[in-house]
N, C-alpha and C positions, 0 to 999 in steps of 0.2 A: 322387497323393501329393507327387510329385517338388514340388510347390508349393507341397505344405504345408513338409516338413521341410522346405524354404530357409527359407521361412518363423521355422518355427522356431528354426532357428539363430540366421538375425537377430538376432533376441529374446533368444536364453539368454545372452550378457555382456551384461546389464541387467536381465533380469528370471528368479526363479525358476518357471520355470511347469508347471503338471499339465496334458498332453494331452486333451483333448474336445472334445466340439462342433461349432462351424464355426472352431475355433481360433481364438478373440475369448479377446484375453490382459489382464489388469486388475491395473492395478499398484495400489499399498493403502497408506496408512501406518496402520502398526498399534502403533506405540509410542509412547511418549507425547512428545506434540510440545510444544519450546520457542517460541512466538509472541513473546515478546517481541520486540520492534526497536529500537535507536539508532541502527544506520541503515540503509542500505539493504543490508546481507547479513550476516541474522542465518543461524547453522544449525538446522535442527532435527533432533535427534537421528529414528534412527526403523529400523524394516526391513521389509522387502515381505515381504506374504503374499501369495500367488499366490488365483486361484479354481480353485479346481480342475475348477469345471466349463466354465472359459473357457483358450486357449491360442491364437495369435497374430496372427491375418488384422490385425487392429484393437486394438491395442497403444491406450494411457493416454503422459500422459503420464511420461516415464521421467528415468534419470539426476536429479540434486541437488533437492533438494527445500527451500531453500533461494529468498530473494529477488533473489540476486545472478546474476550475467551466469551463465549454463553455459557453462563454456572447457573441456568436452569434446572428442570426435572428429564433434561433430554440423553437418551443414554450413545455415548461415541463408542458402543462396540462394532467392529469392523470387519470383523473377523468370521462370525455366524454364519456363511449365506450357506447351506442346506441346499446354493440348487448346484444338480453336477454343471463341469467349469466344462461349455461347449461352443467357448471362444479363448485369447491368452491373458489369462490373468498376473494382469502386472506384475513386475519383479523385477531386481537390479538397481542397476546403476544411471540415469540419465549424463551423469557426465556434465557437462562446464554449460549447465542451463541457467545459469544466474541467478540463481537461488528456488525458493519454494521446496518442497520434499523433494530432494535428491536423491532418495533411495531407492527410485521406481522408476519406470523406463516404459516404454509402448508396450515390445516383446514385437513387435512388424516390421520387421530386416528393412523396409522400402521408405519407412521411415526418416526424413532427413529435414531438419528445418534451415532458417536464412540466418546470415553472417548476424550478430550484437552487431546493432549502432553501436559509434562510443560523439559524446557529446551530452548528454542528456542525463537523466533522470533512469537510475537502473532499469525503474518502470517505462522509459520511451524507449531505452536501448532493447529491450527487452523482445525473443525474433520467434522463440522456442511454443509460440504458441500449434503449430502442427503435433507436435513429439505429446501435450498436454490434452489434444483434445482427440488424440487415438487411445491411447490407455484409458481417457474414459470409456469410450464406446466399445473395448474389448473391456471393462465390468459389464457393462449391460449385458454385453453380447455371453452373461452368464445367467440371464434375465430368464431364457429360455425356459420349457417343461415341458413335459408332453402328458395331453389325461387321452382318455378314451376317446375325445375325440377327435386327437392330434397334440402336433404343436401350434401352445399361447406365448404369451411372454409375461410376467407378470412385472405388476405395474410398483413396487419394494419390496423384494424378499425378503430386507431386514426388520417387512411392520407385521405382512400378513401373507399370504397367497394368491390373492387375489388378483385376477387377471390383469390387465392396464385396458381402460375404455379408450375406443375409437383417437382421440382427442392422444395421448399420450402415445401409441404407439403410431397412430399419423409423426407424432416428434423423430420418434426413431428414427424413425422410414428416413425421414432431413437429412438426420443424425450421419447415419450411414450413403445417402446420398455426397453430402458435402465430403465425409472423410473419403470417399469414392472419387470427386472429383478432385482433390488436392493431392491425391495417392491410386494412382489409375493404374500403378502395378502392387498394389495392396490384391492380394491374394484374400486375403483377413475377410478385406469390405467387401471386394467385390462373391462372393461366396455367403454373407449375411448379407446385403442389399439385396442379391435374388431369394433369399429364404424371403426378406424380409416380405418382399415384395409378394409372395405368393400365399405369405401367411392374408393377407389379407383378406381371400377366400372364406377366411372367420368371421368376416363383417361382411359379407353379403347377405342384405333383407332380400325370401324372398318373396315379399311379400309385394317389391315395390323396383323389382330389378329387370328387366326385359330383355331382349335382346338390342332395343334402342336407348336404354335407359337402368343405369351400373346405381345403387341407394345401398348405400353402409348404414348397420346402425351399430348401438351404439357399446356394445358383450363383446363379447367372443365368441359367439357360441351361429355355428353355420346353420343349424337347423331350428335356433330361437327366432322367437321377431323382439325388441322394445323398439326402446326412444330412435329417431332420429332425426342428423340436426343438421342444419344442412354446412352451417360452418363447419361443425365434426370435417363433413366433405367433403368439402372445397378446400382444406388445408391439404389430405388425404391425395387433390387434384393436380393442386400447385405440385405437388410430390410425381406424380405422375409424368404431367411434361417434362419434372429437369429426367424423367428417367429414360425420355423419350431424345434428349437429347445427349445424354450421356452414353446408351446406345448406339444412338446416330454416329458421335466422334470414334465411337470405339469400331463403327465396320457393322455392329451386330442389327442391321438392320428389321430383322424379323423379329426380335424382341422391341425393338424401338416403333416396330407398330403396334402389336402387342401392350404398347402401355401408351399409345397417342389413344389408341379405338377404348382403351379406359376412361381416362381423361375425356374424352369430347363424351361417352356415357351418362360420366357423373355432371357435364356442365349441364349437358339434356335434362337429367334429372330435375338439376339443381332448378335452373330456367325457366322448362315447363311447370314444373308446381308447385317454387319455391318463390316467384312471383305475383302478383297483383296486380289492380290499381286501390286498394284501398289506401289513405294516405298519398294517392296520389301515384302510387307506384311502389317500389322498393319489392326487397324478396323480405321472406322469414327467417327468425333463426332456427325453429323450428317445427320440422313437419306436423301437424299436428291430426293429420285423419292417421301416425299410427298410434301407440298404444304408450304416451309420453306423459308425465304427470299434469296431472287436471288441472292441481294447482300455477302451472305455467300460465301464465294469461296470454295472447298471440300480440311477436311486438320484430321488429327491424333491427335491427342491430348496422353499426359498423361495418361489427367483427367479420359477415356475412356478403354486405354490399361493396365493402370497401376489396376485399382478397378476390371476391367476382370479379369483376372490373377488370384487375390487374390479370386477371387468369384470359378472359375475355382475349387483353388482347395482346398475351403470350399464345394465344390460338391459333388468333388473325394471323400472327406473320409466319406461324404454320401452315396452315390450313389453306391461308385466303380468302379464306369465306366468309362474304360479305359481310352475315347478319351476329358472327361475335362484333365485329366491329364497333354495328350498327350496337347493339347490346355493350357492347364497355361504355361508349357516348350516353347511351342512356342512363345506365347503375351510377356513373359516374356524375353525370349531373343531379340524378336525385340525390347524391346524399349530399351531393355543393347542395341544394338548397335546405333541405331538411337534419344535417346532421352539421354542419357545418358550424362554428365559431367563430364570425367576423374577427371578435374584440385577441385574439391570441394565436391566429388560425390553424387550434387544434380541432379537435371533433367530436362531439358529444357521445356518446356510446352504443346506445337505444329509444326510441319512443317506448310503448307499453304502450299498445290499446287495452280502451276496455271502453263497456259502453254507458261507464259516469264519465269518461271523459279522458284524452289516454294525454301521457305521462310522458314529461324527457328527460328520460336522464342523464343528467347533467355529469358525470364522470367521464374523465378523458383519457384514454389508457394508449401507451408507446405501439402498439400493433395497433389499432387503428390508425394513427397516421402514419406508418412505416406504411404502410399496404393502400394507402392515399395517396403516399409518393410515388409507391410503383408504380400504381394504374395510369396517376399525371406522365407520369415516363415514359412507360408504358405509349398514354396517346400520343406523346410528343413523336414518336419513333412511329407511329404511324397515321397519322394526319398530319406529322409536319407545321401541326397549329400551334407559336410560342406560350400564346397564352395554359400551355397547361404544360408547360416546363416552367415557367409564369409560377403558376401555382405548386410543383411539382417542389422548384425552390425555398416558395416562401413557409411552405408550410418544413421542410425540411432547417431551415433557421427557427422555425418556432421551435423544435422537435429539440436541436438542440440546446437554447437558451432553458425552456423546461425540464428537459428531461438528464440532461449530461453535464457535471458541473466540475469545473476544478477546484482542487484541493492541493496542500501538500499537507503529504504525511510521513509522516518523522527525515522532517527536512529535504522530501525529495516528491519531485513533484507527480502529481499523481489524477485518475478524474474520479470522481462516482457517479454513479445511478440515481434517479432521483425514484425511480420504482423500481423495485425488488424480485420479477420474474424474469428471471434469465429468458423465459420461453416469449414472452411478453416485448420483452430488448432485442431479439434472435428477428424480428420484424421488422423494426425501424433502421437494425445494421444495417439486411437485407435489402432496405431504402434506399439506404444511402447511395450502396454501390451499387442500387439497378442505376439511380441516380448519374450517378457517378460515369458507370457506364456512359449513357448516352449523351453524354458531355464534358466532361473532365475539370469543370470547375472548380478552381484552387480553391475559393471556400468548404466545397464538399470532402474535399481533400483531409482537406483542417476539421471534419468534425468525423470519419475515420481513422484519423490517425489519433486522434483523442477515445473513442471506441478503441482502438487498436492498446493504447493506454491501461487503461482503465482494464482489460481481458487480463493487460499483466500482471497489472496488480492482483485480479481472482490466483494467477498462476502460481506468482508468491507470494501473496499471503493467506491465501484460504481452499490448499492443498491439503488432502489428509495424507497419512500413507499409503493410502491404495493407489492415488489418482483420485478422487472422488475434488468436488472445486464447492464452495459454498458457493450459493444462484445467486448469490444477491454479490460475486465478486468482489467484494472487501472484507468479510468477515472473517474470523482465524479460526475456528472450526465448520467443523461438518456434522450437522448429529444425523442422527437414521432417516427422524423421519424427509434430512432434504436429498435425500439419495434413489429421489421417486424417480421414475422413468424421464420426464418430463422434459424436468428444468436440466438434469443432468443430461440429456440427447438435447435437450435447446443451445447449455455451453459449447459442449463439442462443436455443436454443428458454426457456432458462431466463433468457436476461435479457429477453423478449417477457413472462414467467409475470410478472414482479416486474414491470417496466413496468403487465401491467394492474389487476395487486392493488394497486400502490397508485394506480394509475385510478381503481379501483372503491373502493377500500379510504376513502381522503384520510387514507391514511397518510404 
């Protein structure tokens, strides 16, 4: 508890947070954002809302959300990473990348970019997303270290020697998985992906895991026992499904089946231990039978139910097991009944349960609607019922109107995000891609073009001398606080996703 208390105190000056879970902090902009820009120092009117399910280990970009230099008391020393370099440290010149920090390279010889477009702003024409993602991942690969228990990875070596929680570790896995998908010939991506997949053993909870179930706890300790959060487990479940697909496509069937089995074991754990009929159903956010914080009230969140519905559609498509299809429909229907906001087609965050009466948390986040888009798209694929496709399109349009804003930056057309969590936003990007893949709707393509432009802004405006990118994808400096694994990995993942979408769609 001392470690967590210190972390809470450290961020208290920046954020108003609610304590829960693995102490994850999410900073979001919930006020109206002014995204016009005639100089490079436009100011955004914003207010901060804390995610009551998350509180301080892996914070997102803090401080000012303008494009100008952050002149607050944040160290910008990027040099003294005391970890041994187990990956490829960026250095050298990227060549003609159209802007940003040109004095660094991914140091991965197989990385290639798409040719730049013409006829638009410099942000619209930018196509170097792949190399910017690779250089971030190669920086994060230096976060590995060893102790008496084995290999672990730090949350942020520029701030402390603490290992990352499962949430951040999952984000790192997601980044590596997309690195490998975008660059299948990369030895670096392959080797670190295998290493990170093997590293999940650090989080295996012995008290809850058996031959049919796999439960992963919050902290990297193979001999210990700590809080278990169903949502942290579902993000790993998604990446294990991704691993299955990647290795299957490479002809590595043994690896593919290994990770599919793990995915199904996590799914069994979540569905059997996470669901009950209180509130007429729904999955819990935290496994209250473990040693979690007693101050965390029971709650049922969109952030576990939406991604589990989505995962169930994926597992059904792979295995054809009817129970996954049934669960996908059941969970999706529960979210629509309990957490859907009719007024704007977005999703409330959660229902907090209490003997004094249940409370609806009306905060709305990009990752929640992103996973409901993915769930609806998946349900359309497995049922052919057009209501799910219509739902997905409705959610997608609502999210675009709410969270992605067109602006002019120094005379150049760009886009900015209304919320500044790269990890949250990466889930919305994934939702858009999933929807586009099942329907090829030009309107959804337009959303993804805007996403691509916003990420180009991050590359050209927000990259430091080493290759880290500010996780708001618009501000001009990167503090040490912003080099945490969670949002840097999510930024890389987003860059790889949009690179692949551009390459395959031809847009």
